[in-house]
C-alpha positions in Angstrom: 1.3 -26.1 1.6 2.8 -27.4 5.0 1.0 -27.4 8.5 2.2 -25.6 11.5 1.9 -26.8 15.0 -1.6 -25.4 15.1 -2.6 -27.7 12.0 -3.4 -24.7 9.8 -2.3 -25.0 6.3 0.7 -22.6 5.6 1.1 -21.0 2.1 3.7 -22.1 0.1 6.6 -19.8 -0.4 5.6 -19.2 -3.9 1.9 -18.4 -2.9 3.7 -15.6 -0.3 6.1 -14.2 -3.1 2.8 -13.8 -5.4 1.1 -12.2 -2.6 4.0 -9.7 -2.1 4.7 -9.1 -5.6 0.8 -7.9 -5.8 1.6 -5.9 -2.9 4.7 -4.1 -3.8 2.6 -3.4 -7.3 -0.3 -2.0 -5.3 2.1 0.4 -3.4 3.7 1.6 -6.4 0.1 2.2 -8.2 -0.8 4.1 -5.3 2.4 6.4 -4.9 2.0 6.9 -8.9 -1.4 8.1 -7.9 0.0 9.8 -4.9 2.4 12.0 -7.2 -0.6 12.8 -9.4 -3.0 14.5 -7.0 -0.3 16.2 -5.4 0.5 18.1 -8.6 -2.9 18.9 -8.9 -2.9 20.4 -5.2 -0.3 22.0 -6.3 -1.4 23.3 -9.3 -4.9 24.1 -7.5 -3.3 26.1 -4.8 -1.6 28.0 -7.6 -4.6 29.0 -9.5 -6.2 29.8 -5.4 -8.9 27.2 -6.0 -10.1 26.4 -2.6 -12.2 23.5 -3.3 -10.4 21.9 -5.8 -7.2 22.0 -3.8 -9.4 20.3 -0.8 -10.8 17.5 -3.3 -7.0 17.1 -4.7 -5.8 16.6 -0.9 -8.6 14.2 0.3 -7.6 11.8 -2.8 -3.8 12.3 -2.0 -4.3 11.4 2.0 -6.6 8.4 0.9 -4.3 6.9 -1.5 -1.6 7.5 1.0 -3.5 5.8 4.0 -3.8 2.7 1.4 -0.2 2.6 0.5 0.8 2.9 4.1 -1.8 0.0 5.0 -0.1 -2.2 2.1 3.3 -1.6 3.5 2.1 -2.5 6.9 0.5 -5.5 5.6 4.2 -6.3 4.2 6.0 -5.4 7.7 3.6 -7.8 9.3 4.4 -10.6 6.7 8.0 -10.1 6.9 7.9 -10.1 10.7 5.6 -13.2 10.4 8.7 -15.1 8.1 11.4 -13.7 10.7 9.9 -15.3 13.7 8.9 -18.5 11.4 13.2 -18.6 10.8 
């Protein structure tokens, strides 16, 4: 680990890359779940099952929110890397 001007330790490039890899994997998993929930919502809508449709739409919303949050973390880290360069 190196230190910045505030004497706080900075993670190594390998640690940053590993964290990014885990975040991308989490986004991939969330996208897979979102596809499944969207398909289930479509099927429930086709069958006119209002309660089931509501369940799948709520699941879809939550997984999309989680994926966006993970993406924003990547974006924030990318901004930090750009500022450090």
